[in-house]
Wavefront OBJ file of the C-alpha trace (Angstrom):
o trace
v -7.184 15.279 -13.165
v -3.857 13.444 -12.771
v -2.194 11.337 -15.434
v -1.257 7.437 -14.741
v 1.331 6.669 -16.477
v 3.356 10.262 -15.652
v 5.774 8.899 -12.976
v 5.584 11.864 -9.961
v 7.575 11.879 -7.456
v 4.776 12.140 -4.674
v 3.704 8.267 -6.097
v 4.701 6.911 -3.075
v 4.584 7.268 0.805
v 6.795 8.587 2.447
v 8.578 11.138 -0.619
v 9.708 14.224 0.875
v 8.181 16.315 -1.899
v 5.205 15.340 -0.079
v 2.916 15.467 -3.249
v 0.527 12.822 -3.559
v -0.395 11.587 -6.576
v -2.548 8.803 -8.547
v -0.988 5.392 -6.520
v -1.472 7.328 -3.214
v -5.226 8.481 -4.604
v -6.080 4.469 -5.502
v -4.765 2.797 -1.313
v -7.227 5.729 0.065
v -9.812 4.647 -2.277
v -9.015 0.891 -1.761
v -9.658 0.987 1.087
v -12.112 3.442 1.443
v -13.656 0.827 -0.814
v -13.629 -2.065 1.344
v -14.320 -0.426 4.737
v -18.120 0.785 2.533
v -18.641 -2.293 1.686
v -17.839 -4.276 4.985
v -20.812 -1.689 6.351
v -23.879 -3.896 7.286
v -26.689 -2.156 5.449
v -25.008 -2.193 2.646
v -26.307 -3.565 -0.351
v -23.612 -2.628 -3.089
v -20.959 0.197 -3.528
v -22.731 2.220 -7.036
v -20.147 3.518 -9.287
v -21.167 6.758 -11.182
v -19.643 7.765 -14.586
v -15.919 8.576 -12.561
v -15.681 4.581 -12.825
v -16.457 4.350 -16.679
v -13.871 6.682 -17.034
v -11.321 4.650 -14.739
v -12.234 1.254 -16.578
v -9.914 2.576 -19.407
v -6.830 3.221 -17.668
v -7.240 -0.844 -15.624
v -4.710 -2.236 -18.168
v -2.235 0.751 -17.679
v -2.395 0.278 -13.826
v -1.353 -3.232 -14.826
v 0.549 -3.350 -16.438
v 2.839 -0.121 -14.300
v 2.182 -1.794 -11.283
v 1.643 -6.289 -11.707
v -1.358 -6.258 -10.237
v -4.772 -6.258 -11.202
v -6.196 -2.434 -10.266
v -8.197 -2.294 -7.135
v -12.261 -2.620 -7.346
v -13.220 0.854 -5.875
v -16.339 1.751 -8.596
v -18.427 3.827 -5.596
v -15.836 6.087 -4.383
v -13.475 9.232 -5.830
v -10.757 10.270 -3.660
v -9.480 13.910 -3.931
v -5.930 14.228 -2.748
v -4.318 17.713 -2.924
v -1.138 18.319 -0.220
v -3.050 17.089 2.752
v -6.282 17.747 2.192
v -8.321 13.889 1.363
v -11.681 14.437 0.247
v -13.532 10.788 -0.325
v -17.371 11.042 -1.831
v -18.230 7.205 -1.087
v -21.619 6.384 -4.069
v -23.490 2.952 -2.347
v -27.018 1.364 -2.386
v -28.890 0.533 1.140
v -30.269 -2.924 1.485
v -33.317 -1.922 3.207
v -32.770 -3.892 6.134
v -31.420 -0.645 8.313
v -32.589 3.198 7.851
v -29.918 4.992 5.213
v -29.144 7.337 7.504
v -27.594 5.365 10.041
v -25.505 2.659 7.078
v -24.603 6.633 5.333
v -23.331 7.571 9.240
v -21.746 4.164 9.614
v -19.954 3.886 6.402
v -18.358 7.335 7.278
v -16.577 6.506 9.845
v -16.258 2.678 9.613
v -14.673 4.313 6.714
v -12.122 6.830 8.371
v -11.281 4.498 10.998
v -10.066 2.083 7.371
v -7.916 4.935 5.569
v -6.559 6.387 8.872
v -5.222 3.052 9.410
v -3.972 2.010 5.621
v -2.470 5.608 4.860
v 0.039 8.144 6.644
v -2.861 10.651 5.857
v -6.305 10.540 7.686
v -9.385 11.917 5.269
v -10.517 15.445 5.826
v -14.211 14.812 4.127
v -16.203 11.573 3.942
v -18.704 12.660 2.392
v -21.605 9.459 1.811
v -24.533 9.019 -0.497
v -27.094 7.379 -1.067
v -28.106 6.680 -4.363
v -30.607 3.881 -4.075
v -32.724 1.925 -1.055
v -33.684 -2.184 -2.641
v -35.744 -2.856 -0.593
v -35.981 -6.792 0.589
v -37.807 -8.974 -1.596
l 1 2 3 4 5 6 7 8 9 10 11 12 13 14 15 16 17 18 19 20 21 22 23 24 25 26 27 28 29 30 31 32 33 34 35 36 37 38 39 40 41 42 43 44 45 46 47 48 49 50 51 52 53 54 55 56 57 58 59 60 61 62 63 64 65 66 67 68 69 70 71 72 73 74 75 76 77 78 79 80 81 82 83 84 85 86 87 88 89 90 91 92 93 94 95 96 97 98 99 100 101 102 103 104 105 106 107 108 109 110 111 112 113 114 115 116 117 118 119 120 121 122 123 124 125 126 127 128 129 130 131 132 133 134 135
């Protein structure tokens, strides 16, 4: 677990220490969340318990950065040196097979993170929590 209130040397890309921090994790999660939401067949991302914990840090993030914290609910990122693991939990809209939607999300998330961050994901796992049947 990282402590967002502590300034760490790796909190900025390109830092010689190479130790990514909470800011890096949030940037990766924001890129992944946007790519997943834009994928056809995704009804919405499904936040888990960890997202509720993150809500407690929203005010701190806003005070520290001067910007609102990006909506990354449904996306968890773990950065450990050169390893970047991303988990996306979502609900499909039921119009396309869930496996196809999950595969598209996986590809789009990887491309979006590679395009927006200097480090690419080493693992992107997509979890379909539910299928919202078209009504």
